[in-house]
C-alpha positions as CSV (number, residue, x, y, z in Angstrom):
1,M,-21.7,-1.5,47.7
2,K,-18.5,0.3,47.5
3,I,-16.5,0.0,44.3
4,G,-13.0,0.9,44.0
5,I,-11.0,1.6,40.9
6,I,-7.6,1.3,39.5
7,A,-6.7,2.1,35.9
8,N,-3.3,1.5,33.9
9,P,-3.0,5.1,32.7
10,F,-0.6,4.0,29.8
11,K,-3.6,2.1,28.0
12,D,-5.3,4.2,25.4
13,G,-8.7,5.3,26.3
14,A,-8.2,4.7,30.2
15,S,-9.3,8.2,31.1
16,K,-12.5,8.0,29.0
17,V,-13.6,4.6,30.1
18,L,-13.0,5.6,33.8
19,L,-15.2,8.4,33.7
20,H,-17.9,6.3,32.0
21,L,-17.5,3.8,34.5
22,L,-18.1,6.5,37.2
23,E,-21.3,7.5,35.6
24,I,-22.6,4.0,35.4
25,I,-21.8,3.2,39.0
26,A,-23.5,6.7,40.1
27,S,-26.7,5.5,37.9
28,Y,-26.9,2.6,40.1
29,E,-26.6,4.6,43.2
30,K,-23.4,3.1,44.4
31,E,-20.3,4.7,45.8
32,A,-17.1,4.8,43.8
33,I,-13.7,5.3,44.9
34,V,-10.6,5.7,42.8
35,E,-7.1,5.0,43.5
36,D,-5.2,8.3,44.2
37,E,-2.2,7.2,41.8
38,T,-4.6,6.6,38.9
39,L,-6.3,10.0,39.3
40,A,-2.9,11.6,39.5
41,A,-1.6,9.9,36.5
42,L,-4.8,10.5,34.4
43,E,-4.4,14.0,35.5
44,L,-7.9,13.9,36.9
45,S,-7.3,15.0,40.5
46,G,-9.0,17.8,42.0
47,Q,-12.3,17.1,40.2
48,N,-14.2,15.8,43.4
49,I,-13.7,12.1,42.8
50,P,-13.5,10.4,46.1
51,E,-10.0,8.7,46.1
52,L,-7.7,6.4,48.5
53,A,-4.5,4.5,48.4
54,A,-4.7,1.3,46.9
55,T,-4.0,-0.5,50.2
56,D,-6.9,1.3,51.6
57,L,-9.4,0.5,48.8
58,A,-8.6,-3.2,49.6
59,Q,-9.9,-2.5,53.0
60,V,-13.0,-0.6,52.5
61,C,-14.3,-1.6,49.0
62,D,-16.4,-4.6,48.2
63,V,-15.0,-5.0,44.8
64,V,-11.9,-3.4,43.0
65,I,-12.4,-2.9,39.0
66,V,-9.1,-2.7,37.4
67,L,-8.9,-1.0,33.8
68,G,-6.2,-2.4,31.7
69,G,-5.3,-6.1,31.1
70,D,-3.7,-9.1,32.9
71,G,-0.4,-7.2,33.6
72,T,-2.4,-4.3,35.3
73,I,-4.2,-6.8,37.3
74,L,-1.0,-8.4,38.2
75,D,0.3,-4.9,39.3
76,A,-2.9,-4.1,41.1
77,A,-2.6,-7.2,43.1
78,H,0.7,-6.3,44.5
79,R,-0.4,-2.7,45.2
80,L,-3.6,-3.9,47.0
81,G,-1.7,-6.4,49.3
82,P,-3.0,-9.2,51.2
83,S,-6.8,-8.9,51.1
84,D,-10.1,-10.5,50.4
85,V,-11.5,-8.0,48.4
86,A,-12.9,-9.1,44.8
87,V,-11.1,-7.9,41.9
88,A,-12.9,-7.4,38.4
89,G,-10.8,-6.6,35.3
90,I,-11.9,-4.5,32.3
91,N,-9.9,-5.4,29.5
92,L,-8.4,-2.4,27.4
93,G,-6.6,-4.6,25.1
94,N,-6.3,-8.1,24.0
95,L,-8.3,-10.6,25.6
96,G,-6.9,-11.6,29.0
97,F,-7.1,-14.6,31.2
98,L,-7.5,-12.5,34.3
99,T,-10.1,-9.9,33.0
100,S,-14.0,-10.2,33.6
101,C,-15.2,-8.4,30.5
102,K,-14.1,-6.1,27.5
103,D,-14.4,-2.3,27.7
104,N,-17.7,-2.2,25.9
105,E,-19.2,-4.0,28.6
106,T,-18.6,-1.7,31.7
107,E,-22.5,-1.5,32.0
108,L,-23.0,-5.4,32.0
109,L,-20.2,-5.5,34.7
110,I,-21.8,-3.1,37.2
111,R,-25.3,-4.6,36.5
112,S,-23.9,-7.9,37.5
113,L,-22.0,-7.0,40.6
114,V,-25.3,-5.0,41.7
115,E,-27.4,-8.2,41.0
116,G,-25.1,-10.8,42.2
117,A,-24.7,-12.2,38.8
118,Y,-21.1,-13.3,39.2
119,H,-18.9,-15.8,41.1
120,V,-15.4,-15.3,42.6
121,V,-12.5,-17.6,41.8
122,P,-9.9,-17.6,44.4
123,R,-6.4,-17.9,42.7
124,M,-3.5,-19.5,44.8
125,L,-0.6,-17.2,45.4
126,L,3.0,-18.1,46.2
127,K,5.1,-16.8,48.9
128,A,9.0,-16.5,48.0
129,T,11.5,-15.8,50.9
130,I,15.2,-15.0,49.9
131,K,17.5,-15.9,52.6
132,P,21.0,-14.2,51.9
133,V,24.1,-15.4,52.9
134,S,24.4,-12.6,55.4
135,G,21.4,-9.9,56.3
136,E,17.8,-10.4,56.8
137,P,15.3,-12.5,54.7
138,T,13.0,-10.7,52.4
139,E,9.5,-11.8,51.6
140,Y,7.5,-11.5,48.3
141,F,4.2,-12.5,46.7
142,A,3.4,-13.9,43.4
143,V,0.4,-14.1,41.4
144,N,2.0,-15.8,38.3
145,E,5.4,-16.9,39.0
146,I,8.8,-16.5,40.6
147,T,11.9,-16.4,37.9
148,L,15.4,-17.0,38.3
149,T,17.2,-16.0,35.4
150,R,20.8,-15.3,34.3
151,G,20.1,-11.5,33.7
152,Q,22.0,-10.0,30.9
153,T,25.3,-11.5,31.3
154,G,24.6,-14.4,28.7
155,R,25.6,-16.9,31.0
156,I,23.8,-19.9,32.6
157,V,22.5,-20.0,36.1
158,A,23.2,-23.2,38.3
159,M,21.2,-24.0,41.4
160,D,20.1,-26.9,43.5
161,A,16.5,-27.5,43.9
162,F,15.0,-29.3,46.9
163,I,11.4,-30.4,47.7
164,D,10.5,-30.4,51.0
165,G,14.1,-31.0,51.9
166,D,14.9,-33.6,49.3
167,L,17.2,-33.0,46.4
168,L,15.2,-32.7,43.2
169,N,17.9,-31.7,40.6
170,H,21.0,-29.6,40.0
171,Y,19.8,-27.1,37.2
172,R,22.2,-25.6,34.7
173,A,19.8,-23.5,32.4
174,D,19.0,-20.1,31.1
175,G,16.8,-19.9,34.3
176,L,14.0,-21.6,36.4
177,I,10.4,-20.7,36.8
178,V,8.2,-21.7,40.0
179,A,4.5,-21.0,38.8
180,T,1.0,-21.0,40.3
181,P,-2.0,-22.6,38.3
182,T,-2.6,-18.9,37.2
183,G,0.9,-18.7,35.9
184,S,0.7,-21.7,34.1
185,T,-0.8,-19.8,31.1
186,A,2.3,-17.2,31.4
187,Y,5.9,-17.4,31.2
188,S,5.8,-21.2,32.2
189,L,3.7,-22.0,29.3
190,A,5.8,-20.1,26.9
191,A,8.9,-22.3,28.4
192,G,7.1,-25.5,27.7
193,G,5.2,-26.0,31.1
194,P,1.8,-27.6,31.2
195,L,-1.4,-25.7,31.4
196,L,-3.3,-26.1,34.9
197,S,-7.0,-25.1,35.7
198,P,-6.9,-22.0,37.7
199,K,-8.7,-24.2,40.5
200,A,-6.0,-26.4,40.7
201,R,-3.7,-26.5,44.0
202,N,-0.5,-27.3,42.5
203,I,2.8,-25.5,42.0
204,V,4.8,-25.9,38.7
205,I,8.6,-25.9,38.2
206,T,9.6,-25.4,34.6
207,P,13.4,-24.9,33.6
208,I,14.0,-22.3,30.7
209,C,16.3,-23.8,28.0
210,P,18.1,-26.5,30.3
211,H,21.3,-27.6,29.3
212,S,20.3,-31.3,29.4
213,L,17.3,-32.6,27.4
214,S,16.0,-34.6,30.0
215,N,15.0,-31.8,32.2
216,R,11.2,-31.3,32.2
217,S,8.5,-29.4,34.0
218,L,7.3,-30.8,37.4
219,V,4.0,-30.3,38.9
220,L,4.0,-30.6,42.7
221,T,1.2,-30.4,45.2
222,D,0.2,-26.9,46.9
223,E,1.7,-28.3,50.2
224,S,5.0,-28.7,48.8
225,V,7.9,-26.5,49.9
226,V,10.6,-25.5,47.0
227,E,13.9,-24.5,48.1
228,L,16.6,-23.2,45.7
229,E,20.1,-22.3,46.2
230,S,22.5,-20.7,43.7
231,V,25.7,-22.6,43.6
232,H,29.1,-21.8,43.0
233,D,29.5,-23.4,39.4
234,A,27.3,-20.7,38.2
235,D,28.9,-18.4,35.7
236,A,27.2,-15.4,37.2
237,A,25.0,-14.5,40.1
238,T,21.3,-15.0,39.6
239,L,18.6,-12.5,39.1
240,F,15.0,-12.9,41.0
241,S,12.0,-11.7,39.9
242,V,8.3,-11.9,41.0
243,D,5.5,-11.4,38.1
244,G,7.9,-9.8,35.9
245,R,8.6,-6.8,38.4
246,S,12.1,-5.4,38.8
247,P,14.8,-8.3,39.3
248,V,16.6,-8.5,42.6
249,E,20.3,-10.3,42.6
250,V,20.8,-13.3,44.6
251,A,24.5,-13.9,45.5
252,F,26.0,-17.4,45.6
253,G,25.0,-19.4,48.5
254,G,21.7,-17.4,48.9
255,R,18.6,-19.5,49.3
256,I,15.0,-18.9,47.9
257,I,12.0,-20.6,49.8
258,V,8.9,-20.8,47.8
259,E,5.5,-22.1,49.1
260,K,2.0,-21.5,49.1
261,A,1.0,-17.9,50.4
262,D,-1.6,-17.6,53.2
263,H,-3.7,-15.3,51.1
264,Q,-5.6,-15.5,47.8
265,L,-6.3,-13.1,44.8
266,H,-10.2,-13.2,44.4
267,I,-11.1,-13.0,40.7
268,V,-14.5,-12.2,39.4
269,R,-16.0,-14.1,36.8
270,L,-19.4,-13.1,35.2
271,E,-22.0,-15.7,34.6
272,G,-21.8,-17.6,31.5
273,R,-18.0,-17.2,31.2
274,S,-15.2,-19.5,32.0
275,F,-11.5,-19.7,32.0
276,F,-11.8,-22.5,29.4
277,S,-13.6,-20.4,27.0
278,T,-11.0,-17.8,27.2
279,L,-8.3,-20.5,26.8
280,R,-9.9,-21.6,23.3
281,Q,-10.1,-18.1,22.2
282,K,-6.4,-17.3,23.2
283,L,-4.9,-20.6,21.9
284,H,-7.1,-20.4,18.9
285,W,-8.5,-24.0,19.6
286,G,-11.4,-25.3,17.4
């Protein structure tokens, strides 16, 4: 077994947990390879620790352990790229929906991986293609959601939404979220969208502060193709973002095609733990 490691260098204790993790992996006589950017950011380069770029980790490792939180896993998923590698998160902060365990459970995680005492939950991803009025299309992949917002202008965005070629609605709102089941616990939930099981095969459209009280979230099948077009009665150009990453401006007339991606993100769950137990804790349910 080869175990890759990616860490968020801005999390308190990341360096300490990483070094402890390397010791535990060595004690089980397994090979550990750390992402090169992680070692550089933590100033651990040159200490005879095997290192590779994130995309290479995805190709040679059986599992990649991510030290941080849900945001770190989202970032790692983008850096790993399309891959079948399993991802196990060690939470260095608050309880997360995607992480496998807490930072005081590192030995439990490694033992579970070595003994096969875990299961892998494939998470559906979205592919978004921006087709500008002129120029080449650009593709993006989202774990949580793609978001169209008004940016910092203070003005609303206006767009037409089509489902499988049929007009759904003409939205005038602060923005629009197209989310995966994984993303249903994130921005979409904060905007009033529904919670979905991570094993669901759906796409959720949630308007952000719509200027019509009748506009509500819509749950679609994962075979649906969502097409969004920024229209000329908008007060400003629309900003497009994937999983909260740096936004891209979409000019008037630009179209965005959103559909299920061909690959998935494979999240490690330890035995005896589930999405629903995390949900109860996060939402303080009885």
